[in-house]
C-alpha positions in Angstrom: 0.7 -0.2 -12.3 2.7 1.2 -9.5 6.3 0.0 -9.7 5.1 -3.2 -11.4 7.7 -2.9 -14.2 10.5 -2.6 -11.7 9.3 -5.9 -10.3 9.3 -7.5 -13.7 12.9 -6.5 -14.4 14.1 -8.0 -11.2 11.8 -11.1 -11.4 13.1 -12.0 -14.8 16.7 -11.5 -13.8 16.7 -13.2 -10.4 14.5 -16.3 -10.9 13.5 -18.2 -7.8 15.3 -17.1 -4.6 15.8 -19.3 -1.6 13.9 -16.7 0.4 10.8 -17.4 -1.7 10.5 -20.9 -0.2 7.5 -21.3 2.1 8.7 -22.5 5.4 7.0 -24.6 8.1 4.5 -22.7 10.2 6.0 -22.7 13.7 4.4 -19.4 14.9 1.8 -20.9 17.2 -1.1 -19.8 14.9 -3.2 -21.5 12.3 -4.2 -19.6 9.2 -7.0 -20.3 6.7 -8.0 -18.0 3.8 -11.0 -17.8 1.6 -11.9 -15.5 -1.3 -14.0 -12.4 -0.4 -16.0 -11.9 -3.6 -18.3 -9.4 -1.9 -15.4 -7.0 -1.5 -13.8 -7.7 -4.9 -17.2 -7.0 -6.6 -17.2 -3.4 -5.2 -14.3 -2.6 -7.6 -15.7 -4.3 -10.7 -17.2 -1.2 -12.3 -18.4 -0.1 -15.7 -18.6 3.7 -15.4 -16.2 6.4 -14.3 -13.5 4.7 -12.1 -13.1 1.1 -13.5 -9.6 0.0 -12.6 -6.6 0.9 -10.5 -3.8 -0.4 -8.3 -2.6 0.7 -4.9 -5.6 0.7 -2.5 -4.4 1.8 0.9 -7.2 2.2 3.4 -7.1 5.1 5.9 -9.7 5.3 8.7 -10.6 8.9 9.1 -11.3 8.4 12.8 -7.6 7.7 13.3 -8.5 4.3 14.9 -6.9 1.5 12.9 -7.6 -1.8 14.5 -9.5 -5.0 13.7 -13.3 -4.5 14.2 -12.9 -0.8 14.9 -15.6 0.8 16.9 -16.9 4.0 15.6 -15.4 3.5 12.2 -17.6 5.9 10.3 -15.6 6.5 7.1 -12.5 5.1 5.4 -10.5 6.8 2.7 -9.2 4.5 0.0 -6.3 5.8 -2.1 -5.2 4.5 -5.5 -2.4 5.1 -7.9 -2.6 4.7 -11.7 -6.3 4.6 -12.5 -8.5 4.1 -15.5 -11.5 6.4 -16.0 -14.1 5.8 -18.7 -17.0 3.7 -19.8 -17.1 -0.1 -20.1 -19.6 -2.1 -22.3 -19.6 -5.9 -22.3 -16.3 -5.9 -20.5 -14.6 -3.7 -23.1 -13.6 0.0 -22.5 -15.3 2.1 -25.2 -13.5 5.2 -24.0 -10.9 5.6 -21.3 -8.0 7.6 -20.0 -5.5 7.0 -17.3 -4.7 9.4 -14.3 -2.0 8.8 -11.7 -4.1 8.9 -8.5 -7.7 8.8 -7.4 -9.7 8.1 -4.1 -12.8 6.5 -2.8 -14.7 6.8 0.5 -16.5 3.9 2.1 -18.9 4.4 5.1 -19.0 1.6 7.7 -17.2 -1.7 7.6 -19.4 -3.7 5.2 -18.9 -4.2 1.4 -22.1 -2.3 0.5 -22.1 -0.8 -3.0 -24.4 2.0 -1.8 -21.9 3.1 0.7 -18.7 3.4 -1.4 -18.1 6.5 -3.7 -15.3 6.9 -6.1 -13.7 10.3 -7.0 -11.4 11.5 -9.7 -10.2 15.1 -10.4 -11.2 17.0 -13.5 -9.7 20.1 -15.2 -11.4 23.1 -16.6 -12.3 21.1 -19.7 -13.9 18.3 -17.7 -11.0 16.1 -18.6 -9.9 13.5 -15.9 -6.6 14.5 -14.2 -4.8 13.5 -11.1 -5.6 14.9 -7.6 -2.0 15.2 -6.7 1.0 16.3 -8.8 4.4 17.2 -7.4 4.9 21.0 -7.0 8.5 20.4 -8.3 7.2 19.2 -11.6 8.1 21.4 -14.6 7.6 21.3 -18.3 11.3 20.5 -18.8 11.2 17.8 -16.0 7.7 16.6 -15.5 6.9 14.4 -12.5 3.9 12.5 -11.2 2.8 11.0 -7.9 2.1 7.4 -7.1 0.7 7.1 -3.6 1.9 5.2 -0.5 0.3 4.6 2.8 -1.2 7.3 5.0 -2.9 8.0 8.4 -4.9 10.6 10.3 -2.6 12.2 13.0 -4.7 13.0 16.0 -1.7 14.8 17.6 -1.5 17.3 14.6 -5.1 18.6 14.5 -6.3 15.4 12.7 -4.1 16.2 9.7 -4.2 13.5 7.1 -0.8 12.5 5.7 -0.2 10.4 2.6 3.1 9.4 1.1 3.6 10.5 -2.5 6.3 8.9 -4.6 7.7 11.2 -7.2 8.0 9.5 -10.6 9.9 10.8 -13.6 9.7 9.2 -17.0 13.1 8.8 -18.7 12.0 7.5 -22.1 9.1 6.1 -24.0 9.4 2.5 -22.8 7.5 0.9 -19.9 10.7 0.5 -17.9 11.8 4.0 -18.5 11.1 5.7 -15.2 12.8 6.5 -11.9 11.5 7.3 -8.4 14.0 9.8 -7.2 12.2 11.1 -4.1 9.2 10.9 -1.8 7.0 13.6 -0.3 4.4 13.9 2.4 1.0 15.2 1.2 -0.8 16.8 4.1 -4.5 17.8 4.3 -6.5 19.6 7.0 -9.1 17.7 8.9 -12.3 17.0 7.0 -10.7 17.7 3.6 -12.7 16.6 0.6 -12.0 16.2 -3.1 -10.5 18.0 -4.9 -8.2 18.7 -1.9 -7.4 22.3 -2.8 -5.8 22.9 0.6 -3.2 20.1 0.3 0.4 20.8 1.4 3.4 19.0 -0.1 6.3 18.5 2.3 9.7 17.5 1.0 11.3 14.6 2.9 14.7 12.9 3.3 13.1 9.4 3.1 14.5 8.3 -0.2 17.0 5.5 0.5 20.0 4.8 -1.6 23.0 3.0 -0.2 25.3 0.2 -1.3 24.1 -2.3 1.4 20.3 -2.0 1.0 19.8 -0.8 -2.5 17.4 2.0 -3.5 13.8 2.8 -2.7 11.4 5.0 -0.7 9.8 4.8 2.7 6.0 4.7 2.9 5.2 1.1 1.9 3.2 0.7 5.1 2.4 2.6 8.3 1.8 1.3 11.8 0.4 3.9 14.2 1.3 2.3 17.5 -0.5 4.8 19.8 -3.3 4.5 22.4 -5.7 6.6 20.2 -5.1 4.4 17.2 -6.3 1.3 19.2 -2.9 -0.4 19.3 -2.7 -3.4 21.6 0.7 -2.4 23.1 1.1 1.3 22.3 4.5 2.9 22.6 3.5 6.3 21.2 5.3 6.0 17.9 4.3 6.0 14.2 6.3 3.3 12.4 6.9 3.8 8.6 8.2 0.9 6.5 10.0 0.7 3.2 10.7 -2.1 0.7 14.3 -1.4 -0.5 16.5 -3.0 -3.2 16.4 -6.2 -5.2 16.2 -8.4 -2.1 12.9 -6.6 -1.2 14.4 -5.7 2.2 12.0 -4.5 4.8 13.3 -1.5 6.7 11.7 0.7 9.3 11.7 4.3 10.7 9.8 5.8 13.5 8.8 9.1 14.9 6.4 10.6 17.5 3.1 11.7 15.9 3.7 15.3 17.0 7.0 15.4 15.2 5.9 13.8 12.0 6.8 16.7 9.8 10.2 17.2 11.4 12.7 15.1 9.5 15.3 15.6 12.2 13.2 13.8 14.7 12.9 10.6 12.7 14.9 7.6 13.8 15.9 4.5 11.7 16.2 0.8 12.9 19.8 -0.4 12.6 19.1 -3.9 13.8 19.8 -3.2 17.4 18.6 0.4 18.2 17.3 3.5 16.6 19.8 5.7 14.8 19.4 9.3 13.5 21.2 8.3 10.3 19.1 6.6 7.6 22.2 5.0 6.1 22.6 2.9 9.3 19.4 1.0 8.5 19.6 -2.8 8.4 16.9 -5.1 7.0 14.4 -6.5 9.4 13.5 -9.2 6.9 13.3 -9.6 3.1 11.2 -10.9 0.2 8.4 -8.4 0.9 6.4 -6.2 -1.5 6.5 -2.5 -2.3 3.1 -2.2 -0.6 2.5 -4.1 2.6 1.0 -3.9 6.1 2.1 -4.5 9.7 -0.9 -5.0 12.1 -1.0 -5.5 15.9 -2.6 -8.8 16.9 -4.8 -9.2 20.0 -2.0 -11.0 21.9 0.6 -8.4 21.3 2.3 -10.0 18.3 2.4 -8.3 14.9 1.5 -9.7 11.5 3.3 -8.6 8.4 1.3 -9.1 5.2 2.9 -8.9 1.7 3.2 -10.4 -1.7 6.2 -12.8 -1.6 9.0 -11.0 -3.6 6.6 -8.3 -4.7 5.3 -10.1 -7.7 4.2 -13.7 -7.4 1.1 -15.9 -6.8 1.9 -16.1 -3.1 0.4 -13.9 -0.4 2.7 -14.4 2.6 2.7 -13.4 6.3 5.4 -13.3 8.9 4.7 -13.0 12.7 6.8 -10.6 14.7 7.5 -10.0 18.4 7.6 -6.2 17.9 7.0 -3.7 15.1 10.6 -4.4 14.0 10.6 -8.1 14.7 12.2 -10.5 14.9 9.8 -11.9 12.3 9.1 -15.6 11.6 9.8 -17.3 8.3 7.3 -16.8 5.5 4.0 -18.6 5.8 2.1 -18.8 2.5 -1.5 -18.2 3.2 -3.0 -17.8 -0.3 -2.1 -18.8 -3.8 -3.8 -16.3 -6.1 -5.9 -18.2 -8.7 -5.7 -15.2 -11.1 -2.0 -16.1 -11.8 -3.0 -19.3 -13.5 -5.4 -17.3 -15.7 -2.6 -15.1 -17.0 -2.9 -12.2 -14.5 0.1 -11.2 -12.4 -0.6 -10.5 -8.7 1.3 -8.0 -6.5 1.3 -5.7 -3.4 -0.8 -7.7 -0.9 -1.7 -5.9 2.3 -4.2 -6.0 5.2 -7.0 -3.6 6.0 -7.5 -4.0 9.7 -10.3 -1.4 10.3 -12.4 -3.1 7.6 -11.8 -6.6 9.1 -14.0 -8.7 11.4 -12.8 -10.2 14.8 -10.4 -13.1 14.3 -9.6 -12.3 10.7 -7.9 -9.9 8.4 -9.3 -8.5 5.1 -6.4 -8.6 2.6 -6.3 -7.1 -0.9 -3.8 -7.6 -3.8 -3.6 -6.1 -7.2 -3.7 -7.7 -10.7 -2.3 -6.9 -14.1 -0.9 -8.6 -17.2 2.5 -8.6 -18.9 1.0 -6.9 -21.9 -1.2 -4.5 -19.8 -1.5 -1.6 -22.2 -3.1 -3.8 -24.9 -4.9 -6.3 -22.7 -7.0 -3.8 -20.8 -8.5 -2.7 -24.1 -9.8 -6.2 -24.5 -10.8 -6.8 -20.9 -11.5 -4.0 -18.4 -11.7 -6.4 -15.4 -8.0 -7.3 -15.3 -6.9 -4.2 -13.3 -8.6 -3.8 -9.9 -8.1 -5.1 -6.4 -9.0 -8.7 -5.4 -9.8 -9.6 -1.7 -9.4 -12.5 0.6 -10.3 -13.0 4.3 -7.6 -14.6 6.4 -8.8 -16.3 9.6 -6.3 -16.5 12.4 -6.5 -18.8 15.4 -4.1 -19.7 18.1 -3.0 -23.3 18.2 -4.3 -25.3 21.2 
């Protein structure tokens, strides 16, 4: 459900925007997408974990490229998750926690090689793995999760962005996201992640030009060891900011990842040490997205057009900060016509085969709280495979 209701408020107020128009494909590539039911089926479950949104994929090898060699295990991270039992498509007992994980071995959608994990308390009650250390009884907070990566220049530390969320009232729109943390784990950490560290950041954005939001919507590790095509040695971190769904970027050397003073922010021309200098790279993106190097040195941005729509879009860029092409619509989500809302498309390059990208998006309904009690299948990732070919 991550940030969905913020999307709904904007979507209902703004209507169709000019930036939502699908433009002619002049990128020099052809795109064709098909459903990937073999991947979607992995998340259609009836016991324990049976629904969630989020799904960022983090290769534990640190190598994040299409058709990764030696990709032994990938960590999948989720935000709001339903735990319980399902019979004939109906939850017979369930509870929600704010974050969970899964591990998948290899690159194939094999049900025997994916394992889901959720945390439990001393009473065997499902609880979140990660809760802000700043949470208090007077001011409770929770974590929704952003993108992450394994940093081979920091002893293989695993970093995941954690968005702090505070409820401001009983309604579904009554929450704020006032800050974002880094959650850090030593190499080879396993659930329940007792050795996690939480690092406060200055990566919450709020200015009159861009609007408000947090960094962490997507990460591009553009290093030699990550398998990047044209490595420059930086980690790029993206944000989706404001009502225009502005894409913004920051970057830092991997060895300096925890040092906020070393971060630099793209101002449209160069890299500034002031986050308030950031300028949009493009817009109409989603709160979760991906930027992936292509074999010829270009970069493909994958997102849900305007955050919440039936359109999965891509833009092709000349560098990690563009310039990017107009939107090319590559998939119209059929779930939308069945009453499900679709959001937060992104690519999973290390789970993809040569010449294509595996892409997920999330689904939910406008009356989610009640609808999931009638149909447990409405709330889990859906997958497509996007084939990419250069025009002759």
